[in-house]
N, C-alpha and C positions, 0 to 999 in steps of 0.2 A: 830521298828515297824512300817509298811509301812502305809502312807496316804491312808484314804479312799479316793474313788471318790467325787469329789464335788459335794455340793447340787443345787438345783436346782435355789435357790437363788444366789448362787455363781456363776451362771451360764447365769444368765441374762446379765451380763454387755458384754456376747461374741456375742450375737445376732446369726446371722446366722453360727456362731463357736460353738453355744451351745453345738450341740451333739457330735461335734467331741470332745470336752472339756469331756464333759460326759463320754464318752468311754474311758479315758486314764489318767493313774496315771504319771504326769510326773516328778514325783521323782524316777520314776523306769525306764519309756521308756526315750530314748534319742530323740523322734521326737518333732518339734518345738512346742512350745504352741501356737504360733499364734494370728494374731490379724487381724480384718478387713482392706483390703487396703484403703489407703487413697488416694483421688482425682482421677483425669483422668491421661492416661497414654499413651505414643504414640504408643505402641505395647501392645498387649495382650500376655502373655505365654500360653504356652502350656507344659505338660511333660506325659512322659508313664512311668509309673513304674513297671520292672517285680518284682513280689512280691512271694516268695515262703513261704506262711502262712499254713494253714491248708490244702491246695494244691495249686499248681502253677496258678498263673493268671497276667494278667497285668491291673493296675489300669492306666487307661485315664483319664486326666484333662485338663479342658478349664479354663482360668481365665475370670472371668465375675464380675463385681458388687463387686469386693474388695475380692473374694474369687475363689477357682478352685473347679469349677461343677468337680464333679467324679462319673465314672463308673467303674463296675470290671467288665473285659472283660477275661472269661476263656482260652482263645483260643489266646487270642492276635489279636492285628489289623492285617488286610490282605489288600493287596495292590491288589488282584484279586475282581474285582468288582463284580464275581459270589457268592463269599462267603461274605456270611451277616452273621456277627459276634455278637451272643448276647451280650448285656452290661447292666448290672445291676445298676441301678445308688443308689449310698450310699451317706454318708452324706457328705457336703462341708467341703474342707480343707483348712487350711491356705495358701496364696502364697508362704509363707517360706517353705513349704512343698517339694517345685520343686526342693529343695536342698539337700534333705534328703536322703541318702545312707548309709546303715547300717544294724545294723539287730535289730530289736524288741525283747524283753527279752521272754522267755516260760512264759506263765501262763498271760501274757498280751494281750490285745485285736489287733488281726492281729500277734500275735507274729511269726517272722520269718525274712529271709534276704530279703530287699530291694534293686532293682538295679534303676538308672536312665538310662533306657533303649532308651529314644530319647527326645528331647527336642528342643523348639525352639519358634516360635511364630504362631500366626493365625490371620483370617481374617472373619468375618461373611460375608456370601453371602447371607444376607436377611437385611431387613431396620431395623427389630426391634428384637432383640435377645430374650427379654421376651415373646413378642407374638409368635416368631418360636417355644420357649420353652414350652410355653403353650398349643400351637397348636399340638407340640408333631413331628415336622417336622424342625431341625435346620442343614441347610446347611452352610458349613464353607471351608475354605482353610488354609492347614496347610504348616510352612514352617520350617522343620526339619531336622537334621540331616540323618534320615530314612524315614521319614514319610513326604510326600508332595501333592502338587496337592488338588484336589476338594473330600470333602467327606460330609455324612450326616448321622445325627443323628434321627431314625425314631421309636417313642414311639410304642409301641404294645399293654401296657396296664399299670398301676400305675407301676412305677420304672423299667419296663421291656422295653429295647429298642434295636434295630441293629445297629451297627455301619457298615456302607456299603461304600466302594471306588467307588466314578465315573470313566466313562471310561474318562480317558485323559492320557498325555503323562506320567504322574509317575504311572499310571496303570501297573501291570505284573502280573505273574503266579508264580514269584517265591517267595517261603517261607520266607517272611523276618524275622521273628522271629528267625527260625533256620539259616540261612543265616548269618545274621547281630544279633548274640547272646549277645555281651558283652557291658557294661555301655558304654555310650558316655563321661561319667564324669570322670572315672577313669581307661578304658580299661579292669576292671576286668571282670572274670566271676562270678557267683553267689557264688562259692565255695571260690573264690578269696578274695568276700567281707566279705564273711563269716569269713574266718580266720583273715582278717585285724581287724575286728571287736571284735574279741573273742567271737566267739558263742560256743553255747554249743557242743557237740558231737552230739547229736542228730539233731540238726539245721544245722552244717556242712552236716552230712550226707545226709539231705534233700535237702540241696543246691547241693550237689554233684550229687544227683539222678535228680534234676531239668537240672543242666548242661547237661546231657547225655539223656535226654528224649525230643527228637523234637516232637511239637506239629503234630498233624494229620490236 
């Protein structure tokens, strides 16, 4: 028998990760349970995970205050400053999630194939990240294998943001999600990751379809 989702009382110990834990059954999904990060770090991590769940999207995550702040970006990041990408803020994720690449089983929250599309470190371009988040205007610099330079997240309304590349030497008109579509961790395609992880036939077909489809 599958274990039910934990109760609210069970979740209190997880603080900002309570919502993340509430949505997942860790006896079923291979995703990390995770815990809040400890202490100060010399650098802050970021990760972008290409995720074929019910639909293809990209999960954009910035490390802050012991967790990964997370946004779902349907069309993926664009390095063209004229392309403002819609980004829906989701629940905070554990820092351990930055290493997750594989398949979430069918029937589980976010079921589908997950790729580590890009990762690296980031620097705030504001004096106070919490104040910038509260204001809805977070400027930052990325140091990744695919994404770099200056960016901004601008809030339009609760949970709804825009991810925008600033005009600098890292900006270009190239569709980077199509030009650089493979994992920076394994060099695999979504379908390759799905096969390696033993995905269901339906999930494998969805991953193959996503590999063929170039974002508009």
